[in-house]
C-alpha positions in Angstrom: 18.4 -37.3 -127.4 21.3 -38.8 -129.5 24.2 -37.6 -127.3 22.9 -38.9 -123.9 21.5 -42.1 -125.4 24.8 -43.0 -127.1 26.8 -42.3 -124.0 24.6 -44.8 -122.2 25.1 -47.3 -125.0 28.8 -46.8 -124.9 29.1 -47.2 -121.1 26.9 -50.4 -121.4 29.2 -51.8 -124.1 26.4 -51.8 -126.6 27.5 -51.5 -130.3 27.3 -48.0 -131.5 24.7 -46.9 -134.1 26.0 -44.8 -137.0 23.3 -42.2 -136.4 25.8 -40.6 -134.0 27.8 -39.4 -137.0 24.9 -37.6 -138.6 25.1 -34.8 -136.1 26.6 -31.7 -137.9 27.4 -29.9 -134.7 25.3 -26.9 -135.9 24.3 -26.3 -132.3 20.6 -25.9 -133.1 19.8 -28.5 -130.4 21.5 -26.2 -127.9 19.5 -23.2 -129.1 16.3 -25.2 -128.9 16.7 -26.7 -125.4 14.6 -24.7 -122.9 16.8 -25.8 -120.0 20.1 -24.8 -121.5 21.5 -28.3 -121.7 24.6 -28.4 -124.0 23.3 -31.3 -126.0 25.9 -30.9 -128.7 28.6 -31.4 -126.1 27.2 -34.8 -125.2 27.2 -35.7 -128.9 30.8 -34.6 -129.5 32.1 -36.3 -126.4 30.3 -39.6 -127.5 31.8 -39.2 -131.0 35.3 -38.7 -129.5 34.9 -41.9 -127.4 33.9 -43.8 -130.5 36.8 -42.4 -132.5 39.3 -43.6 -129.8 38.0 -47.1 -130.3 37.6 -46.9 -134.0 39.9 -44.6 -135.9 38.2 -41.9 -138.1 38.4 -42.4 -141.9 41.0 -40.8 -144.2 38.2 -38.5 -145.4 37.5 -37.2 -141.9 41.3 -36.7 -141.3 41.6 -34.6 -144.4 38.6 -32.5 -143.6 39.7 -32.0 -140.0 43.3 -31.1 -140.6 43.1 -28.3 -143.2 45.7 -26.3 -141.3 48.1 -29.2 -141.3 47.5 -29.8 -145.0 48.0 -26.2 -145.9 51.3 -26.1 -144.0 52.5 -29.2 -145.8 51.6 -27.7 -149.2 52.6 -24.1 -148.5 55.4 -24.2 -151.2 53.0 -25.6 -153.9 51.5 -22.8 -156.0 47.8 -22.2 -155.5 47.0 -22.7 -159.1 48.4 -26.3 -159.0 46.7 -27.0 -155.7 43.4 -25.8 -157.0 43.8 -27.7 -160.3 44.4 -30.8 -158.2 41.3 -30.2 -156.0 38.9 -29.2 -158.8 40.1 -31.4 -161.7 37.3 -33.9 -162.5 39.6 -36.9 -162.0 40.8 -35.6 -158.7 37.3 -35.0 -157.6 36.4 -38.6 -158.5 39.3 -39.8 -156.4 38.2 -37.7 -153.5 34.7 -39.0 -154.0 36.1 -42.5 -153.6 37.5 -41.4 -150.2 34.2 -39.9 -149.2 34.4 -36.3 -150.2 31.4 -35.5 -152.4 32.3 -34.6 -156.0 29.4 -32.2 -156.1 30.5 -30.4 -152.9 31.7 -26.8 -153.4 35.3 -27.2 -152.1 36.8 -23.7 -151.7 39.9 -22.7 -153.7 43.2 -22.0 -152.0 44.1 -18.3 -152.0 47.2 -17.3 -154.1 48.9 -16.3 -150.8 48.0 -17.2 -147.2 46.6 -14.3 -145.1 49.7 -13.9 -143.0 51.9 -13.3 -146.1 49.4 -10.8 -147.5 49.2 -9.1 -144.1 53.0 -8.7 -143.8 53.1 -6.8 -147.0 50.3 -4.4 -146.0 51.4 -1.0 -144.6 48.9 0.3 -142.0 48.5 4.1 -141.7 50.8 5.9 -139.4 49.6 7.5 -136.1 47.2 4.8 -135.0 47.2 4.9 -131.2 44.8 2.1 -130.4 45.5 -1.6 -130.9 43.6 -4.8 -131.4 44.9 -8.3 -132.1 43.3 -10.4 -134.9 42.5 -14.1 -134.9 41.7 -14.8 -138.6 40.7 -18.5 -138.4 41.5 -21.2 -141.0 39.1 -20.0 -143.7 40.5 -16.5 -143.9 44.0 -17.7 -143.6 44.0 -20.3 -146.4 41.0 -19.5 -148.6 39.8 -15.9 -148.2 42.5 -13.5 -147.1 40.7 -10.7 -148.9 38.0 -10.6 -146.3 40.6 -10.5 -143.6 42.3 -7.6 -145.3 38.9 -5.8 -145.5 38.7 -6.2 -141.7 42.1 -4.7 -141.3 41.3 -1.7 -143.5 38.0 -0.9 -141.6 39.7 -1.1 -138.2 42.4 1.2 -139.5 39.7 3.6 -140.6 38.3 3.5 -137.0 41.8 4.4 -135.7 43.0 0.9 -134.7 46.3 -0.7 -135.5 45.8 -4.4 -136.1 48.5 -6.9 -135.0 48.6 -10.6 -136.0 49.8 -12.9 -133.2 52.0 -15.7 -134.5 51.2 -18.4 -132.0 47.4 -18.9 -132.5 46.5 -22.1 -134.3 43.2 -23.5 -135.6 40.5 -23.1 -133.0 39.9 -26.9 -133.2 36.3 -27.0 -134.2 36.8 -29.2 -137.3 39.0 -31.5 -135.2 36.2 -31.9 -132.6 33.5 -32.4 -135.2 35.4 -35.2 -136.9 36.5 -37.0 -133.8 40.1 -35.8 -133.3 39.6 -34.8 -129.6 43.3 -35.0 -128.5 44.4 -32.8 -131.5 41.7 -30.3 -130.6 42.8 -30.3 -127.0 46.4 -29.5 -128.0 45.2 -26.6 -130.1 43.0 -25.3 -127.3 45.9 -25.3 -124.9 48.1 -23.3 -127.2 45.4 -20.8 -128.0 44.6 -20.3 -124.4 48.2 -19.5 -123.6 48.4 -17.0 -126.4 45.1 -15.4 -125.6 46.2 -14.9 -122.0 49.2 -12.9 -123.1 47.0 -10.4 -124.9 44.4 -10.2 -122.2 47.1 -9.4 -119.7 48.1 -6.4 -121.9 44.5 -5.3 -122.1 44.5 -5.7 -125.9 41.2 -7.2 -127.2 41.5 -10.1 -129.6 38.9 -9.9 -132.4 37.7 -12.3 -135.0 35.3 -12.2 -137.9 34.4 -15.9 -137.6 31.5 -16.9 -135.3 32.7 -20.5 -135.1 36.1 -19.5 -133.8 34.5 -17.2 -131.4 32.2 -19.9 -130.1 35.0 -22.3 -129.5 36.9 -19.8 -127.3 33.8 -18.4 -125.6 31.9 -21.6 -124.8 33.2 -24.9 -126.2 36.7 -24.8 -124.7 35.2 -24.7 -121.2 32.8 -27.5 -121.9 35.2 -29.7 -123.8 38.5 -29.1 -121.9 37.7 -27.6 -118.5 41.1 -28.5 -117.1 42.7 -26.0 -119.5 40.8 -23.1 -118.1 42.9 -20.8 -115.9 41.1 -19.9 -112.7 39.1 -16.7 -113.1 39.8 -16.4 -116.9 37.0 -16.1 -119.3 38.4 -16.8 -122.8 36.8 -14.4 -125.2 37.4 -13.6 -128.8 35.5 -10.3 -129.5 33.2 -10.4 -132.5 34.6 -7.9 -135.0 31.1 -6.6 -136.1 30.1 -6.0 -132.5 33.3 -4.2 -131.9 32.8 -1.9 -134.9 29.2 -1.1 -133.8 30.8 0.2 -130.5 33.3 2.2 -132.7 30.3 3.8 -134.4 28.6 4.6 -131.1 31.9 6.2 -129.9 32.2 8.2 -133.2 35.5 6.5 -133.9 34.1 5.3 -137.2 32.0 7.8 -139.1 29.8 6.8 -142.1 29.8 9.0 -145.1 26.3 9.6 -146.6 25.9 9.1 -150.4 22.2 9.2 -150.7 21.9 5.9 -152.6 19.9 2.9 -151.6 21.2 -0.7 -151.4 19.4 -3.9 -150.3 21.3 -6.9 -148.8 20.1 -10.4 -148.0 21.6 -11.5 -144.6 22.0 -15.0 -143.2 22.9 -15.4 -139.5 25.2 -18.5 -139.0 24.1 -21.1 -136.5 27.3 -20.7 -134.5 26.5 -17.0 -134.1 22.9 -17.5 -133.0 23.9 -20.0 -130.3 26.0 -17.4 -128.6 22.9 -15.3 -127.7 24.5 -12.0 -128.8 22.0 -10.9 -131.4 23.0 -10.2 -134.9 25.9 -7.7 -134.9 26.6 -8.3 -138.6 23.0 -7.5 -139.5 23.1 -4.4 -137.3 26.4 -3.3 -138.8 24.9 -3.5 -142.3 21.8 -1.6 -141.3 24.0 1.1 -139.7 25.3 2.0 -143.1 23.3 5.0 -144.6 21.0 3.9 -147.4 21.4 0.2 -146.7 18.5 -2.1 -145.8 19.6 -5.6 -144.7 17.0 -8.3 -144.5 17.4 -11.2 -142.1 16.7 -14.5 -143.9 15.5 -16.2 -140.7 15.1 -19.5 -142.5 17.4 -21.7 -140.4 20.7 -23.5 -141.1 22.5 -23.4 -144.5 23.3 -27.1 -144.0 27.1 -27.1 -144.6 28.1 -26.8 -140.9 31.9 -26.6 -141.5 33.1 -29.7 -143.2 29.8 -31.7 -142.9 28.3 -30.8 -146.3 31.5 -31.8 -148.1 31.0 -35.5 -147.0 29.6 -37.8 -149.6 27.1 -39.4 -147.3 26.1 -36.0 -145.9 26.0 -33.8 -149.0 22.3 -34.5 -150.0 21.3 -33.9 -146.3 23.2 -30.6 -146.2 21.5 -29.4 -149.4 18.1 -30.4 -148.0 18.7 -28.7 -144.7 19.7 -25.5 -146.6 16.9 -25.7 -149.2 14.7 -23.0 -147.5 17.7 -20.6 -147.4 18.6 -21.3 -151.0 15.0 -20.6 -152.1 14.9 -17.4 -150.1 18.1 -16.2 -151.7 16.8 -16.9 -155.2 13.5 -15.2 -154.4 15.2 -12.2 -152.8 15.4 -8.9 -154.8 18.7 -8.1 -153.1 21.6 -8.3 -155.6 24.1 -9.4 -152.9 24.0 -11.6 -149.8 26.0 -11.4 -146.5 27.1 -13.7 -143.8 30.0 -13.8 -141.3 30.7 -17.5 -141.7 33.1 -18.5 -144.5 31.7 -21.9 -145.2 28.1 -20.5 -145.0 29.1 -18.1 -147.7 30.4 -21.1 -149.8 27.2 -23.0 -149.3 25.0 -19.9 -150.1 26.8 -19.3 -153.4 26.5 -23.0 -154.2 22.8 -23.4 -153.4 21.5 -19.8 -153.9 23.6 -18.7 -156.9 24.4 -15.2 -155.7 27.5 -13.5 -154.6 28.0 -13.5 -150.8 30.2 -11.2 -148.7 31.3 -10.8 -145.1 29.4 -7.8 -143.7 32.7 -6.1 -143.0 33.8 -6.5 -146.7 30.6 -4.7 -147.7 31.4 -2.0 -145.2 34.9 -1.6 -146.5 33.6 -1.1 -150.1 31.1 1.5 -148.8 33.8 3.4 -146.9 36.2 3.2 -149.9 33.6 4.7 -152.2 33.4 7.7 -149.8 37.1 8.6 -149.8 
């Protein structure tokens, strides 16, 4: 009820209640609504209206603009950036600005994904092509999982291209109240996506949150940007690879060994109503049994769990998942969402991989 209620308060000129800012934009209200009402859209629109009247905090600006910050600091070595982020004094300063000092801030990668990708030589003779939207997490913090995706798609016979003009999908901007910045990003992404769709080349992503922004949120947040007749879709990489397996483009070697994996479905995947392609992909690997945690949200919801006033809430929300991880007999966990993986390591204490990273390891062992 928060979204519609606060919109009425705003239109009536009634002072806003801070409870509006406790929404994490996890989308579970959208999943739960039996009538398909996009409740989270009401909440995000109300938050944007509040932000226009009262500027967001420095903390929220920092968490919303990771792509801008990474661009500004691109010439600073990763070791220095990570020392600055993780050093106790720095964490105390960030805590003063509202970034929880207990929060598991991810480390910057030694090199951004686009630089790693440029050095990689894909096999010759690949006749099919896909374009890749890596998203901010892969680009700045986890290029290794992006390269795992490239290697698996190469194994399936696809050359992967990296478009230069895609930018952040805008989800952290929307969640922190920077509506105009998100709209600008959406417009640029829509123009770039249209170029690839006109060529008949699918654009894939391994990030459910990025996929959700293109598939659903852009139309709800910025309907004026939608070209007539165009359905902006980023194809889920796990779903695409399942089709590759069905078409015999990707063949699984059989080793005869057993492996158990604990799988968590991100909220932004579940709200898309497409099932669990990452879970299905893991279970398609011979000898692998992947168990669906099915215990709800991990609690971090993008940048939400990094905030000082939200950290304890995020840990409480994710407590059932953390307990399930600790009680699981599986030695490794899997999830498509980068920040879910950060939260699962932080709260559950086990290593967590993208399903495609696990698949790459399996295929590499069968060479």
